[in-house]
GUMITI-671573 format. One record per atom (N, C-alpha, C): z, y, x; atom name. Coordinates in Angstrom, 3 decimals, m for minus. Example, Ala and Ser with C-alpha at 12.3 -4.5 7.8 and 13.67 -1.06 7.14 Angstrom:
! GUMITI-671573
{r {7.800, m5.690, 13.190}, "N"}
{r {7.800, m4.500, 12.300}, "CA"}
{r {7.800, m3.300, 13.200}, "C"}
{r {7.080, m2.250, 12.850}, "N"}
{r {7.140, m1.060, 13.670}, "CA"}
{r {7.870, 0.030, 12.900}, "C"}
This chain:
! GUMITI-671573
{r {16.886, 16.683, m10.391}, "N"}
{r {17.396, 15.918, m9.266}, "CA"}
{r {16.500, 14.700, m9.035}, "C"}
{r {16.097, 14.507, m7.813}, "N"}
{r {15.251, 13.374, m7.453}, "CA"}
{r {16.078, 12.107, m7.274}, "C"}
{r {15.520, 10.965, m7.648}, "N"}
{r {16.218, 9.710, m7.378}, "CA"}
{r {16.255, 9.458, m5.872}, "C"}
{r {17.140, 8.611, m5.419}, "N"}
{r {17.191, 8.308, m3.984}, "CA"}
{r {15.848, 7.733, m3.519}, "C"}
{r {15.399, 8.204, m2.381}, "N"}
{r {14.158, 7.686, m1.835}, "CA"}
{r {14.106, 7.979, m0.336}, "C"}
{r {13.260, 7.214, 0.349}, "N"}
{r {13.083, 7.405, 1.790}, "CA"}
{r {11.597, 7.237, 2.090}, "C"}
{r {10.916, 8.350, 2.192}, "N"}
{r {9.475, 8.287, 2.384}, "CA"}
{r {9.091, 7.629, 3.706}, "C"}
{r {9.890, 7.820, 4.734}, "N"}
{r {9.597, 7.181, 6.023}, "CA"}
{r {9.652, 5.663, 5.895}, "C"}
{r {10.573, 5.175, 5.102}, "N"}
{r {10.680, 3.731, 4.890}, "CA"}
{r {9.455, 3.220, 4.137}, "C"}
{r {9.007, 3.980, 3.137}, "N"}
{r {7.797, 3.587, 2.411}, "CA"}
{r {6.617, 3.462, 3.374}, "C"}
{r {6.466, 4.427, 4.259}, "N"}
{r {5.376, 4.390, 5.228}, "CA"}
{r {5.518, 3.197, 6.167}, "C"}
{r {6.734, 2.897, 6.570}, "N"}
{r {6.975, 1.746, 7.450}, "CA"}
{r {6.624, 0.433, 6.756}, "C"}
{r {6.991, 0.308, 5.507}, "N"}
{r {6.685, m0.916, 4.753}, "CA"}
{r {5.173, m1.092, 4.651}, "C"}
{r {4.467, m0.051, 4.250}, "N"}
{r {3.017, m0.145, 4.101}, "CA"}
{r {2.340, m0.405, 5.448}, "C"}
{r {2.809, 0.266, 6.478}, "N"}
{r {2.254, 0.048, 7.815}, "CA"}
{r {2.508, m1.355, 8.323}, "C"}
{r {3.691, m1.880, 8.034}, "N"}
{r {4.021, m3.243, 8.454}, "CA"}
{r {3.127, m4.273, 7.782}, "C"}
{r {2.789, m4.021, 6.530}, "N"}
{r {1.895, m4.944, 5.832}, "CA"}
{r {0.516, m4.973, 6.479}, "C"}
{r {0.099, m3.852, 7.046}, "N"}
{r {m1.187, m3.803, 7.745}, "CA"}
{r {m1.101, m4.427, 9.141}, "C"}
{r {m0.027, m4.141, 9.847}, "N"}
{r {0.099, m4.605, 11.235}, "CA"}
{r {0.531, m6.064, 11.370}, "C"}
{r {1.290, m6.546, 10.409}, "N"}
{r {1.855, m7.897, 10.483}, "CA"}
{r {1.503, m8.674, 9.213}, "C"}
{r {0.293, m9.221, 9.151}, "N"}
{r {m0.151, m9.926, 7.938}, "CA"}
{r {0.776, m11.061, 7.510}, "C"}
{r {1.512, m11.621, 8.437}, "N"}
{r {2.427, m12.715, 8.088}, "CA"}
{r {3.556, m12.260, 7.163}, "C"}
{r {3.776, m10.948, 7.060}, "N"}
{r {4.817, m10.426, 6.167}, "CA"}
{r {4.319, m10.254, 4.733}, "C"}
{r {3.020, m10.347, 4.542}, "N"}
{r {2.441, m10.068, 3.228}, "CA"}
{r {2.945, m10.985, 2.115}, "C"}
{r {2.984, m12.309, 2.299}, "N"}
{r {3.484, m13.149, 1.198}, "CA"}
{r {4.916, m12.801, 0.793}, "C"}
{r {5.767, m12.566, 1.769}, "N"}
{r {7.166, m12.213, 1.496}, "CA"}
{r {7.243, m10.911, 0.706}, "C"}
{r {6.524, m9.897, 1.182}, "N"}
{r {6.578, m8.586, 0.539}, "CA"}
{r {5.950, m8.611, m0.853}, "C"}
{r {4.829, m9.269, m0.994}, "N"}
{r {4.146, m9.287, m2.290}, "CA"}
{r {4.940, m10.043, m3.349}, "C"}
{r {5.754, m10.980, m2.918}, "N"}
{r {6.585, m11.727, m3.865}, "CA"}
{r {7.801, m10.919, m4.318}, "C"}
{r {8.141, m9.868, m3.571}, "N"}
{r {9.369, m9.142, m3.858}, "CA"}
{r {9.184, m7.685, m4.276}, "C"}
{r {8.116, m7.068, m3.833}, "N"}
{r {7.923, m5.643, m4.112}, "CA"}
{r {7.024, m5.432, m5.321}, "C"}
{r {7.262, m4.329, m5.986}, "N"}
{r {6.452, m3.891, m7.124}, "CA"}
{r {6.070, m2.431, m6.890}, "C"}
{r {4.988, m1.977, m7.502}, "N"}
{r {4.617, m0.565, m7.341}, "CA"}
{r {5.755, 0.394, m7.712}, "C"}
{r {6.574, 0.014, m8.678}, "N"}
{r {7.681, 0.880, m9.104}, "CA"}
{r {8.747, 1.065, m8.018}, "C"}
{r {8.721, 0.252, m6.984}, "N"}
{r {9.686, 0.390, m5.894}, "CA"}
{r {9.368, 1.572, m4.983}, "C"}
{r {8.179, 2.150, m5.132}, "N"}
{r {7.765, 3.265, m4.285}, "CA"}
{r {7.937, 4.577, m5.033}, "C"}
{r {8.456, 5.554, m4.343}, "N"}
{r {8.722, 6.865, m4.941}, "CA"}
{r {7.479, 7.758, m4.919}, "C"}
{r {6.817, 7.809, m3.782}, "N"}
{r {5.659, 8.681, m3.640}, "CA"}
{r {4.443, 8.101, m4.373}, "C"}
{r {3.751, 8.917, m5.143}, "N"}
{r {2.547, 8.421, m5.822}, "CA"}
{r {1.511, 7.854, m4.849}, "C"}
{r {1.372, 8.460, m3.683}, "N"}
{r {0.408, 7.953, m2.702}, "CA"}
{r {0.813, 6.560, m2.227}, "C"}
{r {2.082, 6.324, m2.018}, "N"}
{r {2.550, 5.002, m1.602}, "CA"}
{r {2.305, 3.978, m2.702}, "C"}
{r {2.523, 4.392, m3.935}, "N"}
{r {2.275, 3.499, m5.070}, "CA"}
{r {0.806, 3.119, m5.131}, "C"}
{r {m0.086, 4.091, m4.977}, "N"}
{r {m1.526, 3.814, m5.014}, "CA"}
{r {m1.932, 2.843, m3.910}, "C"}
{r {m1.420, 3.093, m2.714}, "N"}
{r {m1.768, 2.237, m1.579}, "CA"}
{r {m1.230, 0.829, m1.798}, "C"}
{r {m0.004, 0.719, m2.259}, "N"}
{r {0.556, m0.607, m2.491}, "CA"}
{r {m0.211, m1.349, m3.582}, "C"}
{r {m0.597, m0.656, m4.647}, "N"}
{r {m1.378, m1.302, m5.711}, "CA"}
{r {m2.706, m1.827, m5.171}, "C"}
{r {m3.334, m1.069, m4.284}, "N"}
{r {m4.589, m1.522, m3.674}, "CA"}
{r {m4.336, m2.754, m2.808}, "C"}
{r {m3.239, m2.755, m2.066}, "N"}
{r {m2.879, m3.917, m1.249}, "CA"}
{r {m2.610, m5.133, m2.144}, "C"}
{r {m1.898, m4.897, m3.218}, "N"}
{r {m1.592, m5.959, m4.168}, "CA"}
{r {m2.877, m6.553, m4.742}, "C"}
{r {m3.816, m5.710, m5.107}, "N"}
{r {m5.095, m6.145, m5.660}, "CA"}
{r {m5.817, m7.043, m4.659}, "C"}
{r {m5.863, m6.624, m3.401}, "N"}
{r {m6.504, m7.426, m2.356}, "CA"}
{r {m5.787, m8.760, m2.180}, "C"}
{r {m4.482, m8.715, m2.133}, "N"}
{r {m3.687, m9.924, m1.934}, "CA"}
{r {m3.909, m10.931, m3.061}, "C"}
{r {m3.913, m10.447, m4.286}, "N"}
{r {m4.091, m11.326, m5.446}, "CA"}
{r {m5.468, m11.992, m5.459}, "C"}
{r {m6.416, m11.422, m4.747}, "N"}
{r {m7.761, m11.986, m4.681}, "CA"}
{r {m8.028, m12.696, m3.356}, "C"}
{r {m6.945, m12.960, m2.633}, "N"}
{r {m7.024, m13.662, m1.339}, "CA"}
{r {m7.957, m12.971, m0.353}, "C"}
{r {m8.002, m11.660, m0.425}, "N"}
{r {m8.775, m10.885, 0.531}, "CA"}
{r {m7.831, m10.368, 1.604}, "C"}
{r {m8.317, m10.223, 2.821}, "N"}
{r {m7.439, m9.694, 3.869}, "CA"}
{r {m7.016, m8.266, 3.555}, "C"}
{r {m5.812, m7.952, 3.946}, "N"}
{r {m5.322, m6.582, 3.812}, "CA"}
{r {m5.352, m5.972, 5.211}, "C"}
{r {m6.335, m5.146, 5.442}, "N"}
{r {m6.443, m4.442, 6.712}, "CA"}
{r {m6.981, m3.043, 6.433}, "C"}
{r {m7.133, m2.263, 7.462}, "N"}
{r {m7.537, m0.870, 7.245}, "CA"}
{r {m8.911, m0.762, 6.593}, "C"}
{r {m9.809, m1.662, 6.917}, "N"}
{r {m11.153, m1.586, 6.348}, "CA"}
{r {m11.180, m1.996, 4.879}, "C"}
{r {m10.546, m3.116, 4.557}, "N"}
{r {m10.552, m3.568, 3.162}, "CA"}
{r {m9.749, m2.617, 2.281}, "C"}
{r {m8.670, m2.088, 2.829}, "N"}
{r {m7.855, m1.138, 2.069}, "CA"}
{r {m8.651, 0.145, 1.809}, "C"}
{r {m9.300, 0.641, 2.835}, "N"}
{r {m10.148, 1.828, 2.660}, "CA"}
{r {m11.228, 1.584, 1.611}, "C"}
{r {m11.879, 0.433, 1.706}, "N"}
{r {m12.949, 0.121, 0.756}, "CA"}
{r {m12.427, 0.034, m0.672}, "C"}
{r {m11.251, m0.559, m0.849}, "N"}
{r {m10.673, m0.670, m2.195}, "CA"}
{r {m10.306, 0.712, m2.740}, "C"}
{r {m9.682, 1.539, m1.929}, "N"}
{r {m9.318, 2.884, m2.376}, "CA"}
{r {m10.558, 3.717, m2.678}, "C"}
{r {m11.598, 3.522, m1.886}, "N"}
{r {m12.857, 4.230, m2.136}, "CA"}
{r {m13.480, 3.746, m3.441}, "C"}
{r {m13.473, 2.443, m3.685}, "N"}
{r {m14.063, 1.870, m4.898}, "CA"}
{r {m13.358, 2.356, m6.160}, "C"}
{r {m12.070, 2.618, m6.047}, "N"}
{r {m11.296, 3.087, m7.202}, "CA"}
{r {m11.157, 4.615, m7.215}, "C"}
{r {m11.891, 5.259, m6.327}, "N"}
{r {m11.905, 6.725, m6.218}, "CA"}
{r {m10.514, 7.316, m5.978}, "C"}
{r {m9.745, 6.621, m5.151}, "N"}
{r {m8.391, 7.101, m4.834}, "CA"}
{r {m8.223, 7.423, m3.361}, "C"}
{r {m9.260, 7.219, m2.572}, "N"}
{r {m9.137, 7.421, m1.135}, "CA"}
{r {m8.716, 8.847, m0.795}, "C"}
{r {m9.351, 9.836, m1.376}, "N"}
{r {m8.992, 11.237, m1.089}, "CA"}
{r {m7.580, 11.565, m1.570}, "C"}
{r {m7.162, 10.993, m2.697}, "N"}
{r {m5.806, 11.224, m3.203}, "CA"}
{r {m4.747, 10.633, m2.271}, "C"}
{r {m5.174, 9.665, m1.458}, "N"}
{r {m4.248, 9.004, m0.537}, "CA"}
{r {m4.320, 9.581, 0.874}, "C"}
{r {m5.004, 10.701, 1.019}, "N"}
{r {m5.069, 11.345, 2.319}, "CA"}
{r {m6.332, 11.030, 3.098}, "C"}
{r {m7.282, 10.351, 2.479}, "N"}
{r {m8.528, 10.017, 3.174}, "CA"}
{r {m8.305, 8.932, 4.210}, "C"}
{r {m9.218, 8.856, 5.148}, "N"}
{r {m9.120, 7.811, 6.163}, "CA"}
{r {m8.076, 8.120, 7.221}, "C"}
{r {m7.533, 9.324, 7.219}, "N"}
{r {m6.518, 9.710, 8.206}, "CA"}
{r {m5.217, 8.956, 7.981}, "C"}
{r {m4.824, 8.774, 6.712}, "N"}
{r {m3.549, 8.111, 6.418}, "CA"}
{r {m3.576, 6.714, 6.957}, "C"}
């Protein structure tokens, strides 16, 4: 039996962090990778967290570059996601 989860909500949270940078401090102070059910969402959030902790912008380019640097881009769906 799977624990309760909502993959659409995970996608909305991650997308919101990209579209609305002003939400990043709030989300980063409250969310943890363990809050995500899908492994791909966890990987993406960890990459966002890494960027945030280093005061780097979180956008599609920096996120792509971080996932590529850690060899996780293909596991996360490539540049299409």
